[in-house]
C-alpha positions as CSV (number, residue, x, y, z in Angstrom):
1,X,0.0,0.1,0.0
2,X,1.4,3.4,-1.1
3,X,0.2,6.2,1.4
4,X,0.6,9.8,0.6
5,X,0.9,13.1,2.5
6,X,0.3,16.4,0.7
7,X,0.3,20.1,1.7
8,X,0.5,23.5,0.3
9,X,2.8,25.6,2.3
10,X,5.0,28.9,1.9
11,X,8.5,27.6,1.1
12,X,9.7,29.7,4.0
13,X,8.1,27.1,6.4
14,X,10.7,24.4,5.1
15,X,13.8,26.3,6.6
16,X,14.8,27.8,9.8
17,X,17.1,30.7,10.9
18,X,18.6,29.7,14.1
19,X,20.0,33.0,14.7
20,X,18.0,36.3,13.7
21,X,21.1,38.3,13.3
22,X,22.8,35.8,10.9
23,X,22.0,34.8,7.2
24,X,22.7,31.2,8.0
25,X,19.7,28.9,7.5
26,X,19.0,25.2,7.6
27,X,16.2,22.9,6.7
28,X,13.2,22.9,9.3
29,X,13.9,20.2,11.9
30,X,10.6,18.5,10.9
31,X,11.6,18.1,7.3
32,X,15.0,16.9,8.4
33,X,13.5,14.2,10.5
34,X,11.1,13.1,7.6
35,X,14.0,12.7,5.1
36,X,16.2,11.0,7.8
37,X,13.4,8.4,8.5
38,X,12.9,8.0,4.6
39,X,16.6,7.9,3.9
40,X,16.3,10.6,1.3
41,X,18.8,13.1,0.1
42,X,16.8,16.2,0.1
43,X,18.7,19.3,-0.7
44,X,16.2,21.9,0.9
45,X,18.8,24.6,1.3
46,X,19.6,24.5,-2.5
47,X,16.0,24.3,-3.4
48,X,15.1,27.2,-1.2
49,X,18.1,29.5,-2.7
50,X,17.1,28.5,-6.2
51,X,13.4,29.1,-5.7
52,X,14.3,32.7,-4.8
53,X,16.8,33.2,-7.7
54,X,14.4,31.8,-10.5
55,X,12.1,34.0,-12.3
56,X,8.2,34.0,-11.5
57,X,6.1,31.8,-13.8
58,X,8.9,28.9,-13.7
59,X,9.5,26.0,-11.4
60,X,9.3,22.3,-11.9
61,X,8.3,19.3,-9.8
62,X,11.3,17.8,-8.0
63,X,10.9,14.3,-7.0
64,X,13.7,12.5,-4.7
65,X,13.5,8.8,-4.2
66,X,14.7,7.0,-1.0
67,X,17.9,5.1,-1.0
68,X,16.3,2.7,1.3
69,X,13.1,1.8,-0.5
70,X,12.7,3.3,-4.2
71,X,8.8,3.5,-3.6
72,X,9.4,6.0,-0.9
73,X,9.8,9.6,-2.1
74,X,9.4,13.3,-1.4
75,X,8.3,15.7,-4.0
76,X,8.0,19.5,-4.2
77,X,6.2,21.6,-6.8
78,X,8.2,24.8,-7.0
79,X,6.1,26.6,-9.7
80,X,6.1,30.3,-8.9
81,X,2.5,31.6,-9.9
82,X,2.8,35.1,-11.1
83,X,0.0,36.2,-8.7
84,X,1.3,34.4,-5.6
85,X,2.6,36.7,-2.8
86,X,3.1,33.9,-0.2
87,X,5.8,32.0,-2.0
88,X,3.6,28.8,-2.0
89,X,5.0,25.4,-2.8
90,X,3.3,22.0,-2.9
91,X,5.1,19.1,-1.0
92,X,4.2,15.6,-0.7
93,X,5.6,12.4,0.6
94,X,5.0,8.9,-0.5
95,X,5.6,6.0,2.0
96,X,4.8,2.3,2.1
97,X,6.3,1.0,5.4
98,X,5.6,0.7,9.0
99,X,7.0,4.4,9.3
100,X,3.5,5.8,8.1
101,X,2.5,6.8,11.7
102,X,5.7,8.7,12.4
103,X,5.7,10.4,9.1
104,X,2.0,11.3,9.7
105,X,2.8,13.0,13.0
106,X,5.9,14.9,11.6
107,X,4.1,16.0,8.3
108,X,1.0,17.2,10.2
109,X,3.2,19.2,12.6
110,X,4.9,20.7,9.8
111,X,1.6,21.8,8.4
112,X,0.1,22.8,11.8
113,X,3.0,24.8,12.7
114,X,3.0,26.9,9.5
115,X,1.9,30.6,9.4
116,X,-0.8,29.9,6.7
117,X,-3.2,27.1,6.3
118,X,-4.1,26.3,2.7
119,X,-4.4,22.6,2.3
120,X,-3.5,19.3,3.8
121,X,-4.4,15.8,2.5
122,X,-3.4,12.3,3.3
123,X,-4.5,9.0,1.8
124,X,-4.0,6.8,-1.3
125,X,-3.5,8.2,-4.9
126,X,-3.3,11.7,-3.8
127,X,0.2,12.2,-5.5
128,X,-0.5,9.9,-8.5
129,X,-1.0,13.0,-11.1
130,X,2.0,14.9,-9.7
131,X,4.6,12.2,-9.8
132,X,3.5,10.4,-13.1
133,X,6.0,11.1,-15.8
134,X,3.3,10.6,-18.3
135,X,1.8,14.0,-17.2
136,X,4.8,15.8,-18.2
137,X,5.7,18.3,-19.6
138,X,2.6,20.0,-18.2
139,X,1.5,23.2,-19.9
140,X,0.8,25.9,-17.3
141,X,-1.0,29.0,-18.7
142,X,-2.2,32.0,-16.6
143,X,-3.3,34.9,-18.6
144,X,-0.4,35.7,-20.8
145,X,2.0,33.8,-18.8
146,X,2.9,30.4,-20.1
147,X,5.3,27.7,-18.9
148,X,6.0,24.0,-19.6
149,X,6.6,22.4,-16.2
150,X,8.9,19.4,-16.1
151,X,9.2,16.4,-13.7
152,X,12.8,16.2,-12.3
153,X,13.5,12.9,-10.8
154,X,16.6,12.3,-8.4
């Protein structure tokens, strides 16, 4: 059984600045714990920096598989909507093991501790369209803005 967790958050919820007087940041401890349990190399610092360096109306879906179990993954949709003022991303996890309860607690805490509440889902099949290679390239058209979103698998 493949079980999915999915939420829409501001990308700023995925990092933490331990010292307000310093530019140093790290992945949020809940994200670090999730990827540790799943044994996934998830370069959140690089994703975060790239998100803010990329142009509006760009951004792909990034999927990172587990080294422990290839059916486990974390994905992040980094598309920057031209009208989004909250720096929203969509993030999801797929898991098939006995760690479902641990991941549920951590993922739900990540959502519940966020500053904005947009959506949270869990269950089966929720991520199927986001992680299916046959769905890409995906044409995104918002008014005069057009983008061909890709699925990048790591």
